[in-house]
C-alpha positions in Angstrom: 0.1 0.1 0.3 1.3 3.4 -1.3 1.9 5.7 2.3 -0.7 9.0 1.4 1.6 12.3 1.2 1.2 14.7 3.8 0.1 17.9 3.2 -1.9 20.9 5.0 -5.3 20.4 5.3 -5.3 17.7 3.1 -5.2 19.6 0.1 -2.1 21.0 -2.2 1.4 20.5 -0.7 2.3 24.3 0.3 5.9 25.6 0.7 5.4 25.6 4.5 4.7 21.8 4.5 8.0 21.6 2.4 10.0 23.4 5.1 8.2 21.5 7.8 9.4 18.2 6.2 12.8 19.5 5.4 13.5 20.8 8.6 14.1 24.8 7.7 12.4 28.1 7.0 10.1 28.6 4.5 12.6 31.4 3.2 15.2 28.8 3.0 13.0 26.7 0.7 11.7 29.5 -1.4 15.4 30.5 -2.0 16.7 27.0 -2.8 13.8 26.9 -5.6 14.2 30.2 -7.2 17.9 30.8 -6.7 19.9 27.0 -6.0 23.2 28.4 -6.1 22.7 30.1 -3.1 21.8 27.2 -1.1 24.4 24.4 0.0 24.5 21.5 -1.8 23.3 19.2 1.3 20.4 21.4 2.0 19.0 21.6 -1.6 19.0 17.8 -1.6 17.3 17.6 1.6 14.8 20.1 0.3 14.2 18.2 -2.9 13.9 15.2 -1.2 10.6 17.2 0.7 9.4 18.7 -2.4 9.2 15.2 -4.2 7.7 13.3 -1.1 4.9 15.5 -0.6 4.7 16.4 -4.3 5.0 19.8 -4.3 4.4 21.7 -7.1 5.1 25.7 -7.5 1.9 27.9 -7.5 3.0 29.9 -11.1 0.5 32.6 -10.1 1.8 33.0 -6.3 5.3 33.1 -7.8 4.1 35.9 -9.9 2.8 37.9 -7.2 6.0 37.0 -4.8 8.3 38.6 -7.4 6.7 41.8 -8.3 8.7 44.7 -7.3 8.0 48.4 -6.6 9.5 50.6 -9.6 11.2 52.5 -6.5 15.1 52.7 -6.5 16.0 52.9 -2.6 19.0 55.3 -2.1 20.5 55.1 1.5 23.2 58.2 2.1 24.7 59.1 5.6 23.9 63.0 4.9 21.3 64.9 2.8 23.1 68.4 3.7 26.7 67.2 2.8 27.7 68.4 -0.7 29.9 65.3 -1.5 26.8 63.1 -0.8 24.5 65.4 -2.7 26.5 65.2 -5.6 25.8 61.3 -5.8 22.3 62.0 -5.2 22.1 64.2 -8.0 23.8 61.6 -10.4 21.3 59.0 -9.1 18.3 61.7 -9.9 19.3 62.8 -13.6 20.0 59.2 -14.1 16.6 58.1 -13.6 14.7 61.2 -14.4 13.6 59.5 -18.1 12.7 56.1 -16.7 9.6 54.6 -14.8 11.4 54.5 -11.6 11.0 56.8 -8.6 13.6 57.4 -5.6 13.2 56.1 -2.0 16.0 58.7 -0.4 16.8 57.4 3.3 19.1 59.6 5.3 21.0 57.6 7.9 23.1 60.1 9.9 26.1 57.7 9.8 24.4 55.4 12.4 24.8 51.4 11.7 21.1 51.4 13.6 19.1 53.6 11.2 20.6 52.3 8.2 19.2 48.9 9.7 15.9 50.4 10.4 16.0 51.9 6.8 16.8 48.6 5.6 13.9 46.7 6.8 11.6 49.4 5.9 13.0 50.0 2.1 13.0 45.9 2.4 9.6 45.2 3.2 8.6 47.6 0.0 10.5 45.3 -2.4 12.4 47.8 -4.3 13.6 47.2 -8.1 17.1 48.2 -6.7 19.0 49.6 -3.3 21.8 52.0 -3.9 24.0 51.9 -0.4 26.6 54.7 0.6 29.6 52.7 1.8 31.1 49.1 2.3 31.0 49.5 6.1 27.4 47.9 7.1 26.6 45.9 10.3 25.9 42.3 10.0 22.3 42.9 10.3 22.5 45.5 7.3 24.3 43.2 5.4 22.2 40.3 5.7 19.3 42.8 5.0 21.1 43.9 1.8 22.2 39.8 0.9 18.3 39.1 1.2 16.7 42.0 -0.6 16.6 40.2 -3.8 17.5 42.9 -5.8 20.4 44.6 -7.3 22.4 45.9 -4.6 25.2 48.7 -5.6 27.6 50.4 -2.8 28.8 53.4 -3.6 31.9 56.0 -2.4 34.4 53.3 -1.8 35.7 50.1 -3.1 36.9 47.0 -1.6 37.0 43.1 -1.7 33.7 42.0 -0.8 30.9 43.6 -2.4 27.3 42.7 -1.3 26.6 42.6 -4.8 28.3 45.4 -6.9 30.1 48.5 -5.8 31.1 51.7 -7.9 33.5 54.2 -6.1 37.1 54.4 -5.4 39.7 54.0 -2.8 39.9 56.2 0.1 43.3 54.9 1.7 45.1 55.5 -1.8 43.2 58.8 -1.8 45.1 59.7 1.9 48.3 58.2 1.0 48.5 60.5 -2.2 47.8 63.8 -0.7 50.3 63.2 1.8 52.8 62.1 -0.7 52.2 65.1 -2.8 53.0 67.5 0.4 56.3 65.1 1.2 57.1 65.6 -2.4 56.7 69.4 -2.4 59.2 69.6 0.8 57.2 69.2 3.8 58.2 67.2 6.5 56.4 67.9 9.5 52.7 67.2 8.2 50.1 66.6 10.3 47.0 65.0 9.6 43.2 67.1 10.6 40.2 64.9 10.5 36.8 65.6 11.5 33.6 62.9 12.1 36.2 60.6 11.7 34.0 58.0 9.8 34.9 54.5 8.7 36.2 56.5 5.1 37.8 58.9 7.1 39.6 56.5 9.4 41.0 54.8 5.6 42.0 58.6 4.7 44.2 58.7 7.8 45.6 54.8 7.1 46.9 56.0 3.9 48.5 59.5 5.5 49.9 57.5 8.2 51.5 54.6 5.5 52.8 58.0 3.4 54.3 59.3 6.4 55.7 55.7 7.9 57.4 55.2 4.4 59.0 58.5 4.5 60.2 57.5 8.1 58.4 61.1 9.1 55.3 59.7 11.2 54.7 61.3 14.6 51.5 60.2 16.6 51.4 64.2 18.0 50.8 65.3 14.3 47.5 63.3 14.4 44.5 65.7 15.2 41.2 64.3 15.2 37.7 64.9 16.7 34.0 62.7 16.1 32.4 66.2 16.0 30.8 66.9 13.1 32.8 68.9 10.5 32.6 72.7 9.7 35.0 75.3 8.5 35.0 77.0 11.9 35.9 73.8 14.0 38.9 73.6 11.0 40.6 76.9 12.4 39.8 75.2 16.1 41.8 72.1 15.3 45.0 74.0 13.2 45.3 75.9 16.6 45.2 72.3 18.8 47.7 70.9 16.0 50.0 73.9 16.6 49.6 74.0 20.2 51.0 70.1 19.7 53.6 70.7 17.4 54.7 74.2 16.9 57.3 73.1 14.0 53.7 72.0 11.8 54.7 72.8 8.1 51.9 70.7 6.0 48.1 69.4 6.8 46.4 67.3 5.2 42.5 67.5 6.2 39.9 65.0 5.9 37.9 67.1 4.0 37.5 70.5 2.1 35.7 72.5 5.2 38.3 71.8 7.6 40.5 72.8 5.2 39.1 76.1 4.1 39.2 76.3 8.2 42.7 75.7 8.0 43.3 78.2 5.6 41.2 80.7 7.5 43.4 80.5 10.5 46.4 80.7 8.6 45.3 84.1 7.3 44.3 85.1 11.3 47.4 84.1 12.6 49.4 85.5 9.7 50.9 82.1 8.8 52.1 82.0 4.9 50.4 79.8 2.8 52.4 77.8 1.2 55.5 78.9 2.2 55.2 78.2 6.2 52.4 75.7 6.1 51.3 73.7 2.8 47.4 72.4 3.0 45.7 69.7 1.0 41.9 69.1 1.3 39.6 65.8 0.4 36.7 66.1 -2.4 37.8 69.4 -4.3 34.1 71.1 -3.7 34.3 74.9 -5.5 35.4 76.8 -3.1 39.2 74.7 -3.3 39.3 76.4 -6.6 37.7 79.9 -5.3 40.1 80.2 -1.9 43.0 82.7 -1.9 45.4 81.2 -2.2 43.5 78.2 -4.0 43.6 75.0 -2.1 45.1 71.5 -3.6 42.7 68.8 -3.1 41.5 64.9 -4.0 38.8 65.1 -6.8 36.4 62.3 -6.6 34.0 61.7 -9.1 31.0 61.5 -7.3 28.2 62.4 -9.8 29.5 60.0 -12.0 29.7 57.6 -9.3 25.5 58.1 -9.0 25.2 58.1 -12.6 27.2 54.6 -12.8 25.5 53.1 -9.6 22.5 53.7 -11.9 23.6 52.1 -14.5 25.2 49.2 -13.2 21.5 48.7 -11.4 19.5 49.0 -14.7 21.8 46.2 -16.4 21.0 43.8 -13.4 17.2 44.6 -13.9 17.6 43.6 -17.3 18.9 40.7 -16.9 22.5 41.8 -18.0 24.4 41.8 -15.0 27.4 43.5 -15.7 30.8 40.9 -15.4 32.4 44.0 -13.7 31.0 43.7 -9.9 33.6 46.5 -9.0 34.4 50.0 -10.8 37.1 51.9 -9.3 36.8 55.1 -10.7 39.8 56.4 -9.0 40.3 60.5 -7.9 42.4 63.1 -8.9 44.8 65.5 -7.1 44.4 68.6 -8.1 47.3 70.9 -7.3 47.2 74.2 -6.4 48.6 77.2 -5.0 48.4 76.0 -1.4 51.1 73.6 -1.9 53.2 75.3 -4.6 56.1 76.4 -2.4 
């Protein structure tokens, strides 16, 4: 006698029946059936055995409903007032202006917990794609991105382990290049001045230290940092603090352009000649670097293009043409100006 197949309520077997039989969650069964490459071979065999025993047949109508996605790009950035991220967002908006997709924008305020909360919210709305600033997600955020079921593009950085796709540049290399430029220009007591000190700034600091150590010039007293929100007035205060520690300071690499401009203003106030006595380098190359007096050397980052490229990669993946190059490094440029022309 053939044993009757187990099924819920005596009707058609459901995915929940398969999950119970296999001893796993329904989400795992769904993933194994839709994307078997994301499940271990042993788990696939276990689930397939349960499917065969119960005679489970996926409902095409339910599958179509479950796969439906909103025509929305979820975009998460740490700040909406910072010009750096505003340029990335502008590139995203311009790239999607003629498309059917709308943009849902979230501000994480540099908080890992807020990023988790927003990813849970965005994920529940089944977006067509997610664009997320940075590569330093919490374990919870990373799991949410990995299970989002849509293209994910991390922006403004590059790293070895993308969730899905990534477009940006190396902050470590940018910090090292800025510092090497000051060394090549003849500066020796070169300080690092940094505010906020998020992970991107930490990597710029690491690049600075690598360059200074390679030249035999590193001294921990040359590093002046604060977790306080970056601003031009803060740059003035931080230069005063740096000079109090090292009066012979003759060069400064600032973790962003606001700080660099504040450093320049403090040099003017204190009658410190730039670039003769102190050289200054900023980071990001905002417009004010070109019009300052003297003009300020800075690391130019391609923020608008990063936004545009992120959209292009996501749209290609949505269309089934996922880019072979998952990590795109757009690099940066050192813009040499008067502040280091000794």
